[in-house]
C-alpha positions in Angstrom: 75.6 103.2 101.6 77.4 101.6 98.7 80.8 103.0 98.0 81.7 102.8 94.3 85.2 103.9 93.2 85.9 105.2 89.7 83.2 103.4 87.8 83.7 103.2 84.0 81.3 105.2 81.9 79.7 102.0 80.6 78.6 101.4 84.2 77.1 104.8 84.7 73.7 103.9 83.2 73.1 101.1 85.7 74.3 103.3 88.6 72.0 106.1 87.6 69.0 103.8 87.9 66.7 104.9 90.8 65.0 102.5 93.2 61.5 103.1 91.7 58.2 101.4 92.5 56.2 100.3 89.5 52.7 101.7 90.2 51.1 100.0 87.2 50.5 96.8 89.3 48.4 99.0 91.7 46.2 100.3 88.9 43.4 97.7 89.2 43.0 98.4 92.9 43.2 102.2 92.5 40.8 102.2 89.5 38.2 100.4 91.6 38.3 103.0 94.3 38.3 105.9 91.8 35.2 104.5 90.0 33.4 103.8 93.3 33.9 107.3 94.6 32.9 108.8 91.3 29.7 106.8 91.4 28.8 106.9 95.1 30.4 110.1 96.3 30.6 110.8 100.1 29.2 107.3 101.0 32.1 105.6 99.3 34.7 108.1 100.8 33.4 107.4 104.3 33.6 103.6 103.8 37.2 103.8 102.5 38.2 106.1 105.4 36.9 103.4 107.8 38.7 100.7 105.8 42.1 102.4 105.3 42.4 105.0 108.0 40.4 103.0 110.6 38.1 105.8 111.6 34.3 106.3 111.0 33.5 109.9 110.1 30.1 111.3 110.1 31.4 114.7 108.7 34.2 114.9 106.2 34.8 118.7 106.3 36.9 120.3 109.0 34.8 122.9 110.8 35.7 126.6 111.0 36.0 126.2 114.8 38.6 123.4 114.3 40.6 125.5 111.9 40.5 128.6 114.1 41.4 126.7 117.3 44.3 124.8 115.7 46.9 127.5 116.7 46.0 126.9 120.4 47.1 123.3 120.0 50.7 124.0 118.8 53.6 125.6 120.6 54.3 129.3 120.3 57.8 128.2 119.0 56.3 126.2 116.1 53.6 128.8 115.4 56.3 131.6 115.1 58.4 129.3 112.9 55.5 128.6 110.5 54.8 132.4 110.3 58.4 133.2 109.4 58.4 130.5 106.7 55.0 131.8 105.4 56.5 135.3 105.0 59.6 134.1 103.1 57.6 131.7 100.9 55.1 134.5 100.1 57.9 137.0 99.3 59.6 134.6 96.9 56.5 133.6 95.1 55.0 137.1 94.9 58.2 138.1 93.1 57.2 135.7 90.3 54.2 137.8 89.2 54.8 138.7 85.5 53.3 141.4 83.4 51.0 140.4 80.6 52.6 140.5 77.1 51.3 142.8 74.4 52.8 143.1 70.9 51.8 144.4 67.5 53.3 141.7 65.2 52.4 143.6 62.0 50.7 147.0 61.5 47.1 146.4 62.6 47.7 143.0 64.2 47.6 143.2 68.0 48.4 140.0 70.0 48.5 139.7 73.8 48.6 137.2 76.6 47.0 137.2 80.0 47.9 135.2 83.1 44.8 134.0 84.8 44.5 131.8 87.9 43.3 128.3 87.8 39.9 128.8 89.6 39.8 125.5 91.6 42.8 123.6 92.9 43.1 120.7 95.3 46.0 120.1 97.6 46.8 116.6 99.0 48.8 116.5 102.3 49.9 113.1 103.5 49.4 111.9 107.0 51.7 108.9 107.4 54.7 109.0 109.7 55.1 112.8 109.8 52.7 115.8 109.5 53.8 117.7 106.4 52.6 121.1 107.4 55.4 122.7 105.4 53.9 121.3 102.2 50.7 123.1 103.1 52.6 126.4 103.0 54.4 125.4 99.8 51.2 124.8 97.9 48.6 127.0 99.5 50.6 130.2 99.5 51.4 130.4 95.8 47.8 129.3 95.1 46.5 132.2 97.1 49.0 134.7 95.5 48.0 133.4 92.0 44.4 134.3 92.9 42.8 130.8 92.8 39.2 131.3 93.9 38.8 127.9 95.6 41.7 126.1 97.4 40.7 122.8 99.0 42.9 120.5 101.0 42.6 116.8 101.8 44.6 115.1 104.5 44.0 111.8 106.3 42.7 111.9 109.9 44.4 110.2 112.8 42.7 107.5 114.9 40.8 110.2 116.8 39.4 111.6 113.5 41.5 114.7 113.7 44.1 116.3 111.3 47.3 117.4 113.0 46.8 121.0 114.3 50.0 122.2 112.6 48.5 121.2 109.2 45.2 123.0 110.1 47.1 126.1 111.3 49.2 126.3 108.1 46.0 125.9 106.1 44.1 128.5 108.0 46.8 131.2 107.6 47.6 130.3 103.9 44.2 130.9 102.3 42.8 127.4 102.1 39.1 127.6 101.5 38.0 124.2 102.9 39.8 121.2 104.5 38.6 117.6 104.4 39.5 114.6 106.6 40.2 112.3 103.6 43.3 110.4 102.8 44.7 108.2 100.1 43.1 107.3 96.7 39.7 108.3 98.0 40.9 111.9 98.5 42.3 112.1 94.9 39.0 110.7 93.6 36.9 113.1 95.6 38.9 116.1 94.3 39.0 114.8 90.7 35.3 114.0 90.4 33.6 115.9 93.2 31.2 114.5 95.8 28.2 115.9 97.7 30.7 117.5 100.1 33.9 117.9 98.2 34.0 120.2 95.1 35.6 119.0 91.9 38.9 120.8 91.2 40.7 121.5 88.0 44.2 120.6 89.2 45.6 118.5 92.0 48.9 119.1 93.8 50.8 117.3 96.5 52.9 114.2 97.3 51.7 110.8 98.5 52.5 107.1 98.7 52.5 104.7 95.7 48.7 104.5 95.8 48.2 108.2 95.7 50.8 108.5 93.0 49.0 105.9 90.9 45.6 107.6 91.5 47.0 111.0 90.4 48.4 109.4 87.2 45.1 107.8 86.4 42.9 110.8 87.0 45.3 113.0 85.0 44.7 110.9 81.8 41.3 112.6 81.2 39.7 114.1 84.3 42.0 116.7 86.0 45.5 118.1 85.7 48.2 117.3 88.2 51.3 119.1 89.3 53.9 116.7 88.0 54.9 113.0 87.9 56.2 111.9 91.2 58.6 109.4 92.7 60.6 108.8 95.9 62.4 111.9 97.2 66.2 112.2 96.5 69.2 114.3 97.0 72.6 114.5 95.4 75.6 116.1 97.0 78.7 117.3 95.1 81.6 117.7 97.5 85.3 118.2 97.2 88.2 118.0 99.7 87.2 121.3 101.2 83.7 120.1 102.3 82.9 119.5 105.9 82.2 115.7 106.2 79.8 116.2 109.1 77.7 118.6 107.1 77.7 116.3 104.1 76.7 113.3 106.2 73.9 115.3 107.8 72.6 116.3 104.3 72.5 112.7 103.1 70.8 111.6 106.3 68.2 114.4 106.1 67.1 113.0 102.8 67.3 109.4 104.0 64.9 110.0 106.9 62.1 111.1 104.5 61.2 107.5 103.7 62.5 104.0 103.1 62.3 104.5 99.4 64.3 107.8 99.4 67.8 107.9 98.0 70.9 109.9 98.6 74.0 110.2 96.4 77.4 111.7 97.1 79.7 112.5 94.2 83.2 113.4 95.0 86.8 113.4 93.7 88.2 112.9 97.2 88.6 109.4 98.7 89.5 111.0 102.0 86.2 112.9 102.1 84.2 109.8 101.1 85.8 107.9 104.0 85.2 110.7 106.5 81.5 111.0 105.4 80.9 107.3 105.9 82.3 107.6 109.4 80.1 110.6 110.2 77.0 108.8 108.9 77.7 106.0 111.4 78.1 108.5 114.2 75.0 110.5 113.4 72.6 107.7 112.4 71.9 106.3 115.8 70.9 109.7 117.1 68.1 110.1 114.6 64.4 109.8 115.7 63.7 108.0 112.3 66.9 106.0 112.2 65.1 102.8 111.2 63.7 104.5 108.1 67.0 106.2 107.3 68.8 102.8 107.4 66.4 101.4 104.8 66.9 104.5 102.6 70.7 104.2 102.8 70.4 100.8 101.2 69.2 102.7 98.1 72.1 105.2 98.4 75.6 105.5 97.0 78.9 107.3 97.5 80.6 107.5 94.1 84.2 108.5 93.6 84.9 110.0 90.2 88.2 111.2 88.6 87.3 114.8 87.8 84.8 117.5 88.4 84.0 117.3 84.7 82.8 113.7 85.2 80.7 114.8 88.2 79.0 117.6 86.2 78.3 115.2 83.3 76.9 112.6 85.7 74.7 115.2 87.5 73.1 116.5 84.3 72.2 113.0 83.3 70.9 112.1 86.7 68.8 115.3 87.1 68.4 115.2 90.9 65.4 116.6 92.7 67.7 118.3 95.2 71.4 119.2 94.5 73.8 120.4 97.1 77.1 121.8 95.9 79.6 121.9 98.7 82.9 122.8 96.9 85.3 125.7 96.9 84.0 126.8 93.4 80.4 126.0 93.8 79.1 129.0 91.7 81.1 127.9 88.7 79.8 124.3 89.0 76.2 125.5 89.5 76.4 127.5 86.3 77.1 124.3 84.4 74.2 122.4 85.8 71.3 122.2 83.4 69.1 119.5 85.0 68.1 119.8 88.7 65.0 120.6 90.7 66.5 122.9 93.2 70.2 123.8 93.9 71.7 124.6 97.3 75.0 126.4 97.1 77.9 126.4 99.6 78.8 124.9 102.9 76.2 126.7 104.9 73.2 125.9 102.7 71.5 122.7 103.7 68.6 121.2 101.8 66.5 121.8 105.0 66.5 125.5 104.2 64.5 125.0 101.0 62.4 122.3 102.6 61.1 124.7 105.2 61.7 128.4 105.3 64.1 130.0 102.8 61.3 130.8 100.4 61.8 128.5 97.5 59.3 125.7 96.9 60.1 122.2 98.0 57.6 120.5 95.6 60.1 119.3 93.0 60.4 116.9 90.1 61.9 113.5 91.0 63.0 110.4 89.1 64.9 112.4 86.5 61.9 114.6 85.5 64.0 117.7 86.2 65.2 117.3 82.7 61.8 118.6 81.5 59.8 119.7 84.5 60.1 122.7 87.0 59.3 122.6 90.6 56.0 124.1 91.8 56.0 127.8 91.3 53.4 130.6 90.8 52.9 129.6 87.2 51.8 126.2 88.4 48.6 127.8 89.6 48.1 129.9 86.5 47.0 129.4 82.9 47.6 131.7 80.0 45.1 132.9 77.5 46.2 134.5 74.2 44.2 137.2 72.4 44.4 138.8 69.0 42.6 141.6 67.2 43.0 142.5 63.5 42.1 145.9 62.1 41.3 146.6 58.5 45.0 147.3 58.0 45.9 144.1 59.7 43.7 141.7 57.7 44.8 143.3 54.5 48.5 142.9 55.5 48.3 139.3 56.5 45.3 138.0 54.5 47.1 136.6 51.5 49.6 134.8 53.7 46.8 133.0 55.5 45.0 132.2 52.3 48.1 130.6 50.7 48.9 128.6 53.8 45.3 127.4 54.2 45.0 126.4 50.5 48.1 124.4 50.7 46.8 122.5 53.7 43.6 121.8 51.7 41.6 123.7 54.3 39.4 125.8 52.1 37.0 126.9 54.8 40.0 128.5 56.6 40.9 130.3 53.4 37.3 131.4 52.8 37.1 132.9 56.3 39.8 135.3 55.2 38.7 135.8 51.6 35.2 136.9 52.5 36.6 139.5 54.9 39.0 140.9 52.4 36.3 141.1 49.8 34.0 143.0 52.2 36.7 145.7 52.5 37.0 146.4 48.7 
């Protein structure tokens, strides 16, 4: 990790820059796959699975028997952990159900709003170096609570043509309708356009590599909605002299092991803590199962020493981290002044891992500074809102002249006439 001491404000902008990958240079390759799947459907998907995932599949959909038997292929310990996480995630997201809004804006003018589920959603769960069964829970559970009629899931198969049983078990207990052995760009294409086997969905959720990210960006231009813009995962830790250096180091490393393009930042006013954290990282790093990946991520990471907590708060709100851990004596006061972050973890005993897995909050969060404008996935992500209005005789007479004046001044006479004719019919 780079250790930067007391940078001047004119240096902040360059230090705030993230190690991003420009996906635009992938667009030609990705576009070709998208168009091919759109034209040739299952046949194209099967060919790309053989090319990229090195497996020939005769059947893309996971069978009911495969789903049902998945729990026999994982340990009781993991099964119980997944069930506890499911309960907490369900409790948190069920609490986000809001009542419909109804109001009489003027006498005789009734307006209301209904929350309705997005009928068909697609979830993408990467294969890669780790089976992200936790992401299945984070996406499928709120989709089920929202009332989505069709929840489909795509995940790349392994060399045996199987999806990890923990992913299948999580899907089975979380209300997923259908699971497909499809990865990469071809999975995004199949969900965006539909094939003979895979139904077209209205919104796609889930993380992925640069090719998946590029595919989601392209299909979102005109074909289907997506959850949010995505970039490499990241964490920021705010710590003072009271923080436990071992805890802070573990939090930074837990982000670093996500992927080589991940980044971790520590902001502190204590040089002693910064030094101690660096020492702890060196002690903990060799013990990690993904140490090689973490080392690469640490090359994107920084420890930054600032003069005051005011500077740290200002920096944080400009950086807008995906995950923010506040490990200080007055963490509540600091948290109340943070306006841009995906998810905040408060106090010495609250690691990012809690939100990643089982506390109940969602771990699908805005990265790359998008927390300035985007929320993480929540129940509303799987909902749409429809507004309604009804005018009585009293209502159209009360507001009619207002509409006529506004329409006339916008030179939209048909709009005005739609009101005028109704008013005349009531005379």
